[in-house]
BAVOMI-126369 format. One line per field, with one value per residue (C-alpha): residue number from 1; chain; residue in three letters; x, y, z. Coordinates in steps of 0.02 Angstrom, whole numbers, plus 50000, padded with zeros to 5 digits. Example, Ala and Ser with C-alpha at 12.3 -4.5 7.8 and 13.67 -1.06 7.14 Angstrom:
// residues 2
seq	(1/2) .
mol	(A/A) .
type	(Ala/Ser) .
px	(50615/50684) .
py	(49775/49947) .
pz	(50390/50357) .
***
This chain:
// residues 632
seq	(1/2/3/4/5/6/7/8/9/10/11/12/13/14/15/16/17/18/19/20/21/22/23/24/25/26/27/28/29/30/31/32/33/34/35/36/37/38/39/40/41/42/43/44/45/46/47/48/49/50/51/52/53/54/55/56/57/58/59/60/61/62/63/64/65/66/67/68/69/70/71/72/73/74/75/76/77/78/79/80/81/82/83/84/85/86/87/88/89/90/91/92/93/94/95/96/97/98/99/100/101/102/103/104/105/106/107/108/109/110/111/112/113/114/115/116/117/118/119/120/121/122/123/124/125/126/127/128/129/130/131/132/133/134/135/136/137/138/139/140/141/142/143/144/145/146/147/148/149/150/151/152/153/154/155/156/157/158/159/160/161/162/163/164/165/166/167/168/169/170/171/172/173/174/175/176/177/178/179/180/181/182/183/184/185/186/187/188/189/190/191/192/193/194/195/196/197/198/199/200/201/202/203/204/205/206/207/208/209/210/211/212/213/214/215/216/217/218/219/220/221/222/223/224/225/226/227/228/229/230/231/232/233/234/235/236/237/238/239/240/241/242/243/244/245/246/247/248/249/250/251/252/253/254/255/256/257/258/259/260/261/262/263/264/265/266/267/268/269/270/271/272/273/274/275/276/277/278/279/280/281/282/283/284/285/286/287/288/289/290/291/292/293/294/295/296/297/298/299/300/301/302/303/304/305/306/307/308/309/310/311/312/313/314/315/316/317/318/319/320/321/322/323/324/325/326/327/328/329/330/331/332/333/334/335/336/337/338/339/340/341/342/343/344/345/346/347/348/349/350/351/352/353/354/355/356/357/358/359/360/361/362/363/364/365/366/367/368/369/370/371/372/373/374/375/376/377/378/379/380/381/382/383/384/385/386/387/388/389/390/391/392/393/394/395/396/397/398/399/400/401/402/403/404/405/406/407/408/409/410/411/412/413/414/415/416/417/418/419/420/421/422/423/424/425/426/427/428/429/430/431/432/433/434/435/436/437/438/439/440/441/442/443/444/445/446/447/448/449/450/451/452/453/454/455/456/457/458/459/460/461/462/463/464/465/466/467/468/469/470/471/472/473/474/475/476/477/478/479/480/481/482/483/484/485/486/487/488/489/490/491/492/493/494/495/496/497/498/499/500/501/502/503/504/505/506/507/508/509/510/511/512/513/514/515/516/517/518/519/520/521/522/523/524/525/526/527/528/529/530/531/532/533/534/535/536/537/538/539/540/541/542/543/544/545/546/547/548/549/550/551/552/553/554/555/556/557/558/559/560/561/562/563/564/565/566/567/568/569/570/571/572/573/574/575/576/577/578/579/580/581/582/583/584/585/586/587/588/589/590/591/592/593/594/595/596/597/598/599/600/601/602/603/604/605/606/607/608/609/610/611/612/613/614/615/616/617/618/619/620/621/622/623/624/625/626/627/628/629/630/631/632) .
mol	(A/A/A/A/A/A/A/A/A/A/A/A/A/A/A/A/A/A/A/A/A/A/A/A/A/A/A/A/A/A/A/A/A/A/A/A/A/A/A/A/A/A/A/A/A/A/A/A/A/A/A/A/A/A/A/A/A/A/A/A/A/A/A/A/A/A/A/A/A/A/A/A/A/A/A/A/A/A/A/A/A/A/A/A/A/A/A/A/A/A/A/A/A/A/A/A/A/A/A/A/A/A/A/A/A/A/A/A/A/A/A/A/A/A/A/A/A/A/A/A/A/A/A/A/A/A/A/A/A/A/A/A/A/A/A/A/A/A/A/A/A/A/A/A/A/A/A/A/A/A/A/A/A/A/A/A/A/A/A/A/A/A/A/A/A/A/A/A/A/A/A/A/A/A/A/A/A/A/A/A/A/A/A/A/A/A/A/A/A/A/A/A/A/A/A/A/A/A/A/A/A/A/A/A/A/A/A/A/A/A/A/A/A/A/A/A/A/A/A/A/A/A/A/A/A/A/A/A/A/A/A/A/A/A/A/A/A/A/A/A/A/A/A/A/A/A/A/A/A/A/A/A/A/A/A/A/A/A/A/A/A/A/A/A/A/A/A/A/A/A/A/A/A/A/A/A/A/A/A/A/A/A/A/A/A/A/A/A/A/A/A/A/A/A/A/A/A/A/A/A/A/A/A/A/A/A/A/A/A/A/A/A/A/A/A/A/A/A/A/A/A/A/A/A/A/A/A/A/A/A/A/A/A/A/A/A/A/A/A/A/A/A/A/A/A/A/A/A/A/A/A/A/A/A/A/A/A/A/A/A/A/A/A/A/A/A/A/A/A/A/A/A/A/A/A/A/A/A/A/A/A/A/A/A/A/A/A/A/A/A/A/A/A/A/A/A/A/A/A/A/A/A/A/A/A/A/A/A/A/A/A/A/A/A/A/A/A/A/A/A/A/A/A/A/A/A/A/A/A/A/A/A/A/A/A/A/A/A/A/A/A/A/A/A/A/A/A/A/A/A/A/A/A/A/A/A/A/A/A/A/A/A/A/A/A/A/A/A/A/A/A/A/A/A/A/A/A/A/A/A/A/A/A/A/A/A/A/A/A/A/A/A/A/A/A/A/A/A/A/A/A/A/A/A/A/A/A/A/A/A/A/A/A/A/A/A/A/A/A/A/A/A/A/A/A/A/A/A/A/A/A/A/A/A/A/A/A/A/A/A/A/A/A/A/A/A/A/A/A/A/A/A/A/A/A/A/A/A/A/A/A/A/A/A/A/A/A/A/A/A/A/A/A/A/A/A/A/A/A/A/A/A/A/A/A/A/A/A/A/A/A/A/A/A/A/A/A/A/A/A/A/A/A/A/A/A/A/A/A/A/A/A/A/A/A/A/A/A/A/A/A/A/A/A/A/A/A/A/A/A/A/A) .
type	(Unk/Unk/Unk/Unk/Unk/Unk/Unk/Unk/Unk/Unk/Unk/Unk/Unk/Unk/Unk/Unk/Unk/Unk/Unk/Unk/Unk/Unk/Unk/Unk/Unk/Unk/Unk/Unk/Unk/Unk/Unk/Unk/Unk/Unk/Unk/Unk/Unk/Unk/Unk/Unk/Unk/Unk/Unk/Unk/Unk/Unk/Unk/Unk/Unk/Unk/Unk/Unk/Unk/Unk/Unk/Unk/Unk/Unk/Unk/Unk/Unk/Unk/Unk/Unk/Unk/Unk/Unk/Unk/Unk/Unk/Unk/Unk/Unk/Unk/Unk/Unk/Unk/Unk/Unk/Unk/Unk/Unk/Unk/Unk/Unk/Unk/Unk/Unk/Unk/Unk/Unk/Unk/Unk/Unk/Unk/Unk/Unk/Unk/Unk/Unk/Unk/Unk/Unk/Unk/Unk/Unk/Unk/Unk/Unk/Unk/Unk/Unk/Unk/Unk/Unk/Unk/Unk/Unk/Unk/Unk/Unk/Unk/Unk/Unk/Unk/Unk/Unk/Unk/Unk/Unk/Unk/Unk/Unk/Unk/Unk/Unk/Unk/Unk/Unk/Unk/Unk/Unk/Unk/Unk/Unk/Unk/Unk/Unk/Unk/Unk/Unk/Unk/Unk/Unk/Unk/Unk/Unk/Unk/Unk/Unk/Unk/Unk/Unk/Unk/Unk/Unk/Unk/Unk/Unk/Unk/Unk/Unk/Unk/Unk/Unk/Unk/Unk/Unk/Unk/Unk/Unk/Unk/Unk/Unk/Unk/Unk/Unk/Unk/Unk/Unk/Unk/Unk/Unk/Unk/Unk/Unk/Unk/Unk/Unk/Unk/Unk/Unk/Unk/Unk/Unk/Unk/Unk/Unk/Unk/Unk/Unk/Unk/Unk/Unk/Unk/Unk/Unk/Unk/Unk/Unk/Unk/Unk/Unk/Unk/Unk/Unk/Unk/Unk/Unk/Unk/Unk/Unk/Unk/Unk/Unk/Unk/Unk/Unk/Unk/Unk/Unk/Unk/Unk/Unk/Unk/Unk/Unk/Unk/Unk/Unk/Unk/Unk/Unk/Unk/Unk/Unk/Unk/Unk/Unk/Unk/Unk/Unk/Unk/Unk/Unk/Unk/Unk/Unk/Unk/Unk/Unk/Unk/Unk/Unk/Unk/Unk/Unk/Unk/Unk/Unk/Unk/Unk/Unk/Unk/Unk/Unk/Unk/Unk/Unk/Unk/Unk/Unk/Unk/Unk/Unk/Unk/Unk/Unk/Unk/Unk/Unk/Unk/Unk/Unk/Unk/Unk/Unk/Unk/Unk/Unk/Unk/Unk/Unk/Unk/Unk/Unk/Unk/Unk/Unk/Unk/Unk/Unk/Unk/Unk/Unk/Unk/Unk/Unk/Unk/Unk/Unk/Unk/Unk/Unk/Unk/Unk/Unk/Unk/Unk/Unk/Unk/Unk/Unk/Unk/Unk/Unk/Unk/Unk/Unk/Unk/Unk/Unk/Unk/Unk/Unk/Unk/Unk/Unk/Unk/Unk/Unk/Unk/Unk/Unk/Unk/Unk/Unk/Unk/Unk/Unk/Unk/Unk/Unk/Unk/Unk/Unk/Unk/Unk/Unk/Unk/Unk/Unk/Unk/Unk/Unk/Unk/Unk/Unk/Unk/Unk/Unk/Unk/Unk/Unk/Unk/Unk/Unk/Unk/Unk/Unk/Unk/Unk/Unk/Unk/Unk/Unk/Unk/Unk/Unk/Unk/Unk/Unk/Unk/Unk/Unk/Unk/Unk/Unk/Unk/Unk/Unk/Unk/Unk/Unk/Unk/Unk/Unk/Unk/Unk/Unk/Unk/Unk/Unk/Unk/Unk/Unk/Unk/Unk/Unk/Unk/Unk/Unk/Unk/Unk/Unk/Unk/Unk/Unk/Unk/Unk/Unk/Unk/Unk/Unk/Unk/Unk/Unk/Unk/Unk/Unk/Unk/Unk/Unk/Unk/Unk/Unk/Unk/Unk/Unk/Unk/Unk/Unk/Unk/Unk/Unk/Unk/Unk/Unk/Unk/Unk/Unk/Unk/Unk/Unk/Unk/Unk/Unk/Unk/Unk/Unk/Unk/Unk/Unk/Unk/Unk/Unk/Unk/Unk/Unk/Unk/Unk/Unk/Unk/Unk/Unk/Unk/Unk/Unk/Unk/Unk/Unk/Unk/Unk/Unk/Unk/Unk/Unk/Unk/Unk/Unk/Unk/Unk/Unk/Unk/Unk/Unk/Unk/Unk/Unk/Unk/Unk/Unk/Unk/Unk/Unk/Unk/Unk/Unk/Unk/Unk/Unk/Unk/Unk/Unk/Unk/Unk/Unk/Unk/Unk/Unk/Unk/Unk/Unk/Unk/Unk/Unk/Unk/Unk/Unk/Unk/Unk/Unk/Unk/Unk/Unk/Unk/Unk/Unk/Unk/Unk/Unk/Unk/Unk/Unk/Unk/Unk/Unk/Unk/Unk/Unk/Unk/Unk/Unk/Unk/Unk/Unk/Unk/Unk/Unk/Unk/Unk/Unk/Unk/Unk/Unk/Unk/Unk/Unk/Unk/Unk/Unk/Unk/Unk/Unk/Unk/Unk/Unk/Unk/Unk/Unk/Unk/Unk/Unk/Unk/Unk/Unk/Unk/Unk/Unk/Unk/Unk/Unk/Unk/Unk/Unk/Unk/Unk/Unk/Unk/Unk/Unk/Unk) .
px	(49558/49707/49809/49767/49894/49788/49735/49579/49537/49412/49247/49089/48950/48777/48691/48561/48680/48717/48860/48975/49058/49224/49193/49159/49177/49070/49063/49078/49048/49116/49051/49096/49257/49148/49270/49208/49306/49287/49343/49321/49163/49186/49319/49274/49216/49361/49489/49410/49417/49594/49660/49607/49666/49499/49529/49418/49467/49508/49624/49570/49642/49474/49388/49248/49294/49352/49188/49274/49256/49076/49004/48829/48760/48663/48620/48622/48622/48739/48674/48683/48819/48818/48955/48848/48708/48825/48893/48731/48556/48412/48366/48548/48550/48389/48473/48614/48755/48882/49059/49164/49292/49157/49050/49084/49039/48947/48846/48860/48852/48853/48938/48955/49119/49116/49269/49398/49355/49499/49684/49706/49848/49845/49798/49740/49866/49911/49806/49713/49871/49851/49999/50033/50079/50260/50326/50503/50436/50416/50376/50396/50328/50429/50424/50599/50669/50757/50945/51017/51189/51162/51093/51211/51166/51194/51038/51054/51082/50935/50823/50880/50859/50676/50650/50669/50599/50716/50904/50922/51077/51071/51075/51177/51019/50939/51098/51097/50915/50905/50978/50871/50707/50708/50731/50607/50477/50501/50574/50413/50462/50428/50573/50562/50647/50657/50732/50839/50896/50840/50815/50732/50648/50489/50413/50260/50164/50166/50138/49979/50084/50168/50181/50283/50274/50276/50333/50307/50437/50375/50452/50296/50192/50249/50131/50150/50048/50057/50027/49984/50095/50009/49846/49903/49781/49820/49806/49827/49873/49941/50015/50097/50199/50383/50472/50605/50483/50574/50722/50615/50465/50559/50712/50819/50798/50846/50997/51049/51034/51160/51279/51274/51272/51377/51256/51105/51131/51136/50988/50887/50931/50871/50707/50672/50703/50591/50452/50464/50476/50319/50220/50279/50216/50050/50010/50064/49960/49807/49816/49863/50023/50182/50316/50438/50325/50350/50487/50524/50501/50502/50527/50492/50555/50634/50824/50850/50737/50825/50997/50948/50873/51033/51147/51219/51277/51148/51249/51284/51097/51061/51190/51223/51245/51131/51216/51159/51282/51201/51038/51030/51043/51139/51047/51010/50914/50753/50847/50963/50808/50758/50617/50598/50529/50611/50796/50852/50717/50789/50737/50715/50734/50667/50797/50802/50800/50886/50920/50740/50650/50676/50614/50442/50417/50489/50360/50222/50270/50268/50100/50015/50077/50151/50267/50123/49976/49974/49865/49948/49941/50005/50052/50072/50125/50073/50175/50314/50427/50312/50361/50284/50285/50217/50207/50122/50185/50331/50415/50416/50477/50494/50537/50522/50451/50484/50305/50344/50235/50077/49982/50017/49952/50127/50168/49979/49914/49775/49853/49854/49869/49715/49654/49495/49445/49526/49419/49434/49295/49238/49087/49034/48856/48785/48750/48852/49007/48975/49112/49152/49262/49356/49281/49120/49180/49203/49334/49501/49608/49628/49712/49783/49627/49527/49654/49639/49449/49442/49553/49460/49293/49356/49414/49248/49140/49259/49324/49499/49551/49656/49816/49775/49730/49579/49463/49412/49268/49174/49187/49142/48988/48923/48969/48919/48852/48811/48991/49076/49081/49202/49330/49429/49606/49724/49852/49896/49850/49684/49595/49434/49353/49293/49230/49189/49241/49138/49059/49050/49180/49306/49446/49567/49511/49427/49486/49529/49630/49751/49823/49991/49911/49848/50023/50096/49972/50008/50195/50162/50038/50145/50296/50194/50105/50271/50338/50201/50192/50375/50356/50212/50322/50467/50349/50280/50097/49960/49860/49705/49798/49813/49688/49708/49783/49826/49831/49934/50009/49936/49871/49837/49718/49598/49611/49452/49479/49366/49464/49630/49572/49504/49667/49774/49859/49817/49776/49604/49518/49347/49336/49313/49488/49561/49580/49620/49762/49795/49964/50045/50219/50157/50068/50229/50319/50181/50201/50386/50339/50205/50304/50488/50445/50377/50537/50633/50513/50558/50742/50705/50625/50797/50833/50659/50621/50709/50732/50707/50802/50704/50830/50941/50797/50813/50625/50581/50570/50466/50346/50336/50290/50159/50080/50065/49900/49739/49663/49541) .
py	(49598/49709/49746/49923/50060/50190/50256/50301/50452/50507/50540/50635/50531/50604/50573/50464/50370/50187/50156/50009/49898/49883/49706/49625/49694/49797/49771/49921/49912/50057/50104/50131/50040/49890/49858/49769/49788/49742/49858/49870/49963/50149/50171/50319/50292/50400/50290/50127/50191/50256/50098/50005/50124/50213/50399/50524/50707/50791/50932/50979/50834/50751/50894/50915/51095/51078/50989/50897/50716/50698/50524/50456/50315/50201/50064/50077/50236/50355/50488/50669/50767/50957/50973/50873/50998/51139/51048/50985/51046/50954/50858/50802/50738/50643/50567/50500/50625/50633/50692/50533/50590/50611/50462/50319/50149/50051/49940/49871/50007/50031/50194/50294/50389/50533/50553/50686/50846/50961/50944/50976/51073/50970/50794/50710/50575/50481/50505/50661/50746/50881/50877/51022/50943/50987/50824/50792/50744/50897/50908/51054/51053/51164/51208/51250/51343/51228/51262/51349/51398/51564/51482/51342/51332/51152/51047/51036/51223/51259/51148/51214/51394/51358/51289/51458/51411/51264/51235/51047/50943/50825/50636/50533/50442/50608/50667/50511/50538/50726/50741/50603/50638/50826/50808/50665/50766/50922/51012/50992/50893/50870/50880/50758/50822/50726/50813/50936/50804/50803/50617/50617/50709/50638/50679/50790/50849/50715/50834/50740/50590/50601/50427/50355/50200/50194/50029/49965/49827/49723/49568/49468/49576/49699/49834/49941/50096/50175/50362/50506/50634/50779/50743/50638/50500/50314/50233/50054/49957/49781/49672/49503/49398/49441/49308/49297/49194/49027/49101/49131/49227/49361/49472/49377/49214/49296/49381/49211/49135/49260/49222/49034/49027/49144/49116/49172/49360/49370/49253/49359/49514/49431/49377/49553/49625/49493/49542/49727/49686/49580/49712/49845/49742/49713/49895/49959/49826/49862/50049/50031/50133/50101/50061/50170/50317/50289/50409/50382/50262/50282/50137/50117/49962/49905/49915/49730/49725/49876/49800/49635/49725/49824/49674/49745/49620/49634/49543/49701/49734/49562/49550/49663/49810/49812/49942/50007/50027/50195/50280/50365/50274/50357/50399/50244/50208/50108/49983/49951/49885/49772/49889/49896/50071/50221/50177/50340/50343/50377/50283/50369/50254/50324/50337/50226/50279/50122/49939/49892/50055/50078/50181/50103/50181/50347/50341/50295/50434/50558/50497/50495/50669/50611/50762/50885/50826/50889/50746/50599/50466/50289/50219/50030/49956/49775/49650/49523/49658/49778/49961/50073/50263/50371/50558/50716/50838/50895/50730/50572/50403/50245/50063/49894/49729/49559/49499/49357/49296/49248/49404/49363/49185/49112/48978/48948/48771/48828/48997/49081/49256/49364/49284/49198/49062/49144/49170/49355/49380/49263/49284/49154/49139/49017/48887/48924/49001/49144/49174/49299/49223/49323/49293/49223/49046/48896/48924/48841/48932/49074/49242/49358/49459/49298/49228/49381/49377/49192/49207/49363/49273/49118/49230/49324/49169/49087/48941/49014/49064/49220/49119/49066/48885/48802/48748/48567/48491/48467/48652/48699/48588/48690/48857/48837/48660/48682/48725/48589/48470/48592/48563/48412/48353/48339/48213/48260/48443/48520/48625/48723/48693/48851/48768/48586/48531/48378/48276/48356/48276/48251/48371/48317/48445/48568/48741/48755/48853/48752/48778/48812/48944/49033/49032/49103/49246/49274/49290/49414/49522/49521/49584/49727/49774/49771/49892/50022/49999/50044/50192/50258/50244/50330/50473/50480/50453/50325/50215/50320/50476/50407/50498/50395/50228/50205/50023/50018/49895/49769/49670/49806/49899/49752/49709/49723/49863/49774/49613/49705/49782/49618/49521/49666/49708/49892/49997/49975/50127/50168/50075/50233/50290/50141/50191/50084/50185/50084/50052/50213/50153/50152/50317/50398/50335/50412/50578/50586/50565/50699/50832/50874/50963/50801/50714/50843/50811/50627/50671/50790/50649/50573/50712/50723/50542/50461/50272/50170/50004/49867/49725/49802/49847/49746/49748/49692/49504/49529/49644/49524/49377/49481/49535/49359/49344/49405/49553/49504) .
pz	(49691/49661/49815/49867/49845/49932/50100/50196/50299/50428/50339/50381/50458/50479/50645/50561/50447/50467/50590/50561/50690/50599/50536/50367/50191/50075/49887/49771/49583/49481/49309/49170/49221/49272/49414/49571/49733/49915/50054/50243/50293/50318/50183/50074/49896/49837/49923/49865/49686/49694/49780/49624/49488/49457/49436/49529/49528/49694/49748/49925/50025/50056/50147/50020/49983/49801/49755/49612/49668/49609/49588/49563/49671/49552/49675/49865/49967/50057/50177/50119/50207/50235/50104/49981/50007/49959/49806/49727/49689/49777/49619/49599/49778/49743/49590/49699/49672/49814/49849/49845/49973/50107/50060/50181/50107/50241/50123/49946/49812/49624/49578/49417/49401/49276/49164/49207/49113/49164/49199/49386/49463/49622/49674/49833/49877/50035/50191/50138/50073/49942/49824/49706/49540/49503/49432/49376/49204/49094/48909/48789/48612/48495/48310/48254/48106/47985/47975/47823/47762/47850/48009/48059/48244/48304/48332/48522/48541/48425/48530/48700/48642/48605/48782/48866/49038/49073/49065/49054/49029/48879/48900/48777/48722/48673/48587/48479/48426/48402/48226/48152/48244/48216/48028/48010/48108/48000/48152/48253/48408/48593/48714/48861/49019/49182/49333/49234/49108/48926/48896/48725/48582/48508/48339/48345/48498/48634/48780/48830/48881/49053/49130/49271/49382/49572/49650/49826/49838/49985/50058/50013/49895/49762/49696/49540/49499/49326/49347/49233/49319/49232/49324/49472/49428/49418/49247/49310/49467/49480/49618/49633/49753/49763/49660/49796/49901/49874/49970/50125/50186/50282/50261/50388/50293/50129/50208/50279/50106/50037/50180/50153/49963/49853/49709/49809/49796/49605/49597/49721/49620/49461/49543/49608/49436/49357/49477/49432/49247/49249/49344/49222/49077/49167/49206/49036/48950/49057/49023/48840/48864/48766/48896/48798/48842/49029/49082/49267/49411/49599/49718/49904/49991/50152/50160/50128/49977/49902/49935/49854/49705/49676/49706/49867/49999/50140/50275/50378/50387/50459/50599/50748/50752/50596/50486/50317/50176/50138/50184/50014/49848/49707/49547/49444/49286/49277/49170/49319/49409/49266/49214/49025/48994/48911/48901/48983/49118/49291/49448/49616/49767/49929/50068/50223/50404/50466/50434/50474/50442/50256/50112/50127/50299/50239/50100/50222/50342/50199/50132/50301/50348/50513/50509/50489/50594/50773/50833/50919/50783/50773/50603/50583/50417/50445/50348/50362/50432/50524/50536/50667/50680/50821/50799/50861/50729/50837/50876/50770/50832/50729/50754/50670/50729/50647/50628/50509/50364/50463/50410/50228/50249/50268/50399/50416/50383/50266/50231/50060/49991/49964/49801/49742/49865/50016/50170/50213/50342/50481/50595/50725/50787/50913/50780/50624/50545/50422/50295/50159/50024/49893/49722/49796/49765/49878/50013/49982/50110/50233/50199/50333/50369/50382/50504/50616/50604/50644/50798/50855/50841/50930/51072/51074/51090/51213/51107/51128/51302/51331/51330/51152/51190/51111/51251/51277/51182/51345/51387/51208/51217/51362/51283/51098/51076/50891/50850/50949/50800/50716/50854/50797/50764/50617/50672/50850/50828/50877/50745/50719/50550/50462/50303/50269/50095/50055/50195/50367/50477/50336/50378/50242/50111/50229/50280/50464/50590/50696/50869/50788/50676/50831/50905/50744/50751/50936/50901/50760/50854/51012/50915/50843/51004/51098/50969/50987/51175/51194/51076/51181/51336/51246/51199/51377/51328/51360/51242/51271/51212/51034/50924/50767/50718/50534/50476/50317/50194/50075/50224/50353/50238/50238/50421/50523/50652/50777/50760/50775/50938/51007/50983/51048/50884/50907/51061/51138/51065/50990/50826/50723/50774/50681/50498/50346/50269/50113/50034/50095/50043/49865/49896/49957/49802/49696/49786/49742/49559/49566/49659/49673/49835/49909/49854/49955/50099/50096/50109/50254/50354/50377/50501/50577/50624/50773/50764/50922/50919/51008/51004/51139/51257/51417/51440/51265/51300/51457/51366/51220/51332/51423/51259/51189/51282/51205/51302/51439) .
***
């Protein structure tokens, strides 16, 4: 399944509706796209669709008031909410019509999505954010008078005079094309303007085409979303592993590579560009859009990823005192990033707050509305480098924690990314192990959400003690005798087998979780929980004061809230306060393409967010060691 570039929000739940416990996955099938996706239970139908590039209209920020996000439930059921009763007639409700933004998916569903019938003036993006559509991409169709001996106005002046509501500068690419295109098109052309720059003229009326690409350049996973900026809807979404992976699974390893080998930096730059280029080709091909008709890109990434992409030496980021070359990137073209779209298309790179709180967290903060919501909210972008933000609308604190690649399946014996064959959900009973496997095929490995689930379940049934050690076979035989045969060894290391491949007892091809895997997860979750614990102390609040936890990122969005609580990754709160927020870095990048005001908002966050450095805290190591344990 495509890595989600979308978020979730609190949704209405009727008193008699099915409550979920924050575990497992639900399967949603969308028609007529014939797209099947799996999401954590409780995610709204709107979010599940948008995460996967399926357009549903909405302009109210997910409150049900615009009544535009209408879908029809063909198979399965969703309780009728009060807002549904206002939006639909009784016979429509009986036929399965619901408002997608308020419809929480707690069971498998088949859903019909009507086509968009109007061009909206606003779009719901991020965590319930309503964005007024004022994109940088503008088009103006004009029909010009042909020059004569008595009317010798130059071509550019003739064109600009007809565009009476804008005063753009003219790019060299456009200047080269104007004389030929205008005459070939019989003086009926469309001017393409991006952020006050005329980048092209196109023959005929092409005003229906306004496309741009938002990139989330992650250390492990890179996501691209092709957008129609005139409607705010995604045309296609694609993701893939960052091709820099051979140089290391985290930013420190890649920085070290550039310090030890002078050829590493240009190679890393080339690999980043190759990744973006391949994703661009994928989304344009899927949507049937000519890449030359894509006019802008926006990119959110951590400071190291951006530096490597641009060929900037990242050494100062990786060694104390951890200094950025610049928080703001100068204007560049998409071609400078290896992206083969319109040759004059500009690229906007979101600014960074610090060496380890980059443009991805600025994008996430923007998309989640951390600067607007007066509730105390904790935002955790779970990934190789984990960024954490705590805010109450008046004060916003941020920090970063080096979680490592465990959540992405790296450094795990049977680890793999979230692809077909990966175990994503684990449930232990007294006599068996219940698994959900991506693609409904035989398990061949374990992705990050499956790792967290497996450890959480082992802790719950007592096979892992709170220090993280697998208990003895004798103790396991008394506790869960029908599972004790799954406790075995691979070499000198103890393991718990999740799936037997072939004959039971043959571990060689089986999928298991090892004692070392547990330790890797403990290190990662302790780094993250130390981060948010210290932010809570800095803010002067308690865990119980947190009203919402947003789990973001390509991994965090699919993490079981119940499992996250049980292992201590997030504060111990009611499970419904833990929200799958989707790929908010990608969402923030989308917002900057859809609205110049949101782009200004991203820049403003540089002054509004205070960064808390953890590495020089005297109490960091003690807190980290304390938080290695699983909660009792």
